[in-house]
C-alpha positions as CSV (number, residue, x, y, z in Angstrom):
1,M,-179.0,52.1,51.8
2,S,-175.4,51.9,53.1
3,Q,-174.7,50.0,56.3
4,W,-171.7,49.1,58.4
5,I,-170.9,45.4,58.2
6,D,-168.6,43.6,60.7
7,A,-166.0,42.1,58.4
8,C,-163.2,40.7,60.6
9,A,-161.1,41.2,63.7
10,T,-158.1,43.6,63.4
11,S,-155.9,40.6,64.3
12,D,-157.1,38.7,61.2
13,I,-154.9,40.9,58.9
14,D,-151.1,41.0,59.4
15,D,-149.3,44.3,59.1
16,E,-148.9,45.4,55.5
17,D,-151.2,42.7,54.3
18,L,-154.7,42.1,53.1
19,I,-157.5,39.6,53.3
20,A,-160.2,38.9,50.8
21,W,-163.8,39.4,52.0
22,E,-167.1,39.0,50.3
23,H,-170.5,40.4,51.3
24,D,-173.7,40.4,49.3
25,G,-171.9,40.0,46.0
26,H,-169.2,42.5,46.7
27,R,-165.6,41.1,46.6
28,I,-163.5,43.3,48.8
29,A,-159.9,43.5,49.9
30,I,-159.4,44.7,53.4
31,Y,-155.9,46.1,54.1
32,N,-153.9,46.7,57.3
33,T,-151.4,49.5,56.5
34,E,-149.2,51.8,58.6
35,K,-151.9,54.4,58.1
36,G,-154.7,52.1,59.3
37,F,-157.3,49.8,57.8
38,F,-158.7,50.4,54.3
39,A,-160.9,48.5,51.8
40,T,-161.1,48.4,48.0
41,D,-162.5,46.2,45.3
42,L,-160.6,42.9,45.3
43,M,-160.3,42.6,41.6
44,C,-157.7,44.6,39.6
45,T,-159.2,47.0,37.1
46,H,-156.8,45.9,34.4
47,E,-157.4,42.1,33.9
48,E,-159.9,41.2,36.6
49,E,-157.2,39.5,38.6
50,S,-157.7,39.0,42.4
51,M,-155.4,41.3,44.4
52,E,-155.4,38.7,47.2
53,E,-151.9,37.5,46.4
54,G,-150.7,41.1,45.7
55,L,-147.8,42.7,47.5
56,V,-148.6,45.5,50.0
57,I,-145.9,48.0,50.7
58,D,-146.8,51.0,52.8
59,C,-150.1,52.2,51.3
60,V,-149.6,50.6,47.8
61,I,-150.9,47.3,46.5
62,E,-149.2,45.7,43.5
63,C,-151.3,43.4,41.3
64,P,-149.8,39.9,41.2
65,L,-150.5,39.5,37.5
66,H,-148.9,42.4,35.7
67,G,-147.5,44.5,38.5
68,G,-149.8,47.5,38.2
69,R,-150.0,49.5,41.5
70,F,-152.8,51.3,43.3
71,D,-152.9,53.6,46.3
72,I,-154.7,51.7,48.9
73,C,-156.0,54.8,50.7
74,T,-157.6,56.4,47.6
75,G,-157.8,53.6,45.1
76,K,-155.9,55.7,42.6
77,A,-154.1,53.8,39.8
78,L,-150.4,54.6,40.1
79,S,-148.5,52.7,37.4
80,A,-149.0,50.9,34.1
81,P,-150.6,48.8,32.9
82,V,-153.5,49.9,35.3
83,Y,-155.2,53.2,34.5
84,E,-158.6,52.8,36.1
85,D,-158.9,53.4,39.8
86,L,-160.1,50.8,42.3
87,K,-163.4,51.5,44.1
88,T,-162.8,52.2,47.8
89,Y,-165.1,51.6,50.8
90,P,-165.3,53.4,54.1
91,V,-163.8,51.5,57.0
92,K,-164.0,52.0,60.8
93,V,-162.5,50.1,63.7
94,E,-164.4,49.5,66.9
95,N,-163.5,47.2,69.7
96,N,-160.8,45.5,67.6
97,R,-163.3,44.8,64.8
98,V,-163.1,46.1,61.3
99,F,-166.3,47.4,59.8
100,V,-166.8,48.1,56.1
101,Q,-169.6,50.3,54.7
102,V,-171.1,48.7,51.7
103,S,-174.1,50.0,49.7
């Protein structure tokens, strides 16, 4: 069953940045973008590298290992060497808190 989990305060994530968050075995990246807050799996689908040190530009995350890029909003793989999309998680913001829906 899916549930909304209080992950962090909105102020915990700088603009165009991310934080790593873990809940019940799920390693998740939570992003603060110009379009709002989003969440994806934390690990790159190419080499299982953490995206925690990745570069966020607009709504794109660049993996720090090989430079593959993903659309933060959809998880879609955008450039080689990545070809497998990132899993995304629903996010909502209430009272300056970021909630992530995990199942």
